[in-house]
N, C-alpha and C positions, 0 to 999 in steps of 0.2 A: 376251726372247721365250721362253726356256726356262721361266721362271716363269709367264708368261701362258698358255702352251699346253703344260703338262707332259706331256700324253698324245700330243702330236704332234711334239715336239722330242726327238730321241734323243741329239744331240751338239751341243756348242757350244764355241767357242774365243774367247779374247781375247788380242790381241797389243798390248802397250803400252797397256792399258786404264788409265784414270785414275779416281780417286775410287771404287774398288770397296769400300773400307772407310772410312767416316767416322763422326762422332758424331751425325749428323742422323738423324731418324726415317725418312727416305727412302733411307738408305744401301743400295746394291745387295746387300751381304752379308746383309741381313735377309730377302732373298727365297730364300735357299738352301733352307729347309725345304719350299718349294713345288716345287722342281726335281727331276725324275727323270732328266734327261739326264746323260750323261757329259761332264765339263767339262775344258778345258785352259786354263791361264793362263800367259802368257809375259810376264815383267816386264823392263823395262829396268833396268840397274844404276844408272842415274842419271836419275830421272824426277821432276820437281817435282810432277806430278799423282798420283804413287803412290810416295811415299818409302818407305825401308826400314821405318820403324815401321808404316806402313799395310800393307805387304806382310806383315810379321810378324803383325799383328792379323788380316789377311785369311786367312792360312794357318791360324791358330788357329781361325777360324770354319769354314774348310773341314774341318779335322780333326774338329770337333764335329758337322759335318753327316754324315748317313748316306748319302753318295753317292760315286760314283767320280769321281776328279779327279786332275789333275797340276798342279803350280804350280812354275814354274822361273824363275830369274833368268838372263838372257842377258848374260854377261860382255862388257864393251866396248860394249854396246848403249845407245843414248840413245833417248828417246821418239821414235817415228817410224822406227825402224830398218828396218822392212820395206817402207817406201814408196820406190820406186825414185827418184823425183825429189825426195826430201827430203834436206836437208843431213846428216841423221843416218843416212842409208841405210848399212847395214852388210851387204855381200853375203854373207859367210859365215854371219852370224847370220840373215839373211833366208832363206837356203837351209835352215838348221836349222829355222826356224819353218815353212816350207813342208813340210818332211819330217814334222814333228810333226803338222801339220794333216792331211796326207795319211794318216798312220798312224791318227790318231784316227777319221777317216771310214771308212777301210778296215776297221778293227777293230769299229766300232760299227754302221755302216750296211750290213748284209749282207742 
């Protein structure tokens, strides 16, 4: 959405997002130059849809982008850790994610 409506979206966040960096021509990381929003990415420490190599490549793409962002790995978190009824639910890390999202919106959406 941040790429589709860059003048309307001021902040965006992704928690346990998958396939943000791939080798295909439709990889989401290729949309970064179109984005003006401040972004936050929270990655699980063990996620088959966003493995460490993809996180490293994605972080390099973020560094090359001329935008504001944070990208963090949540220790002990598995894919789906913020979903209360998920077997991967991790209450302390879910609270950390909620705090990060609240901070992002509070600092950006004034």
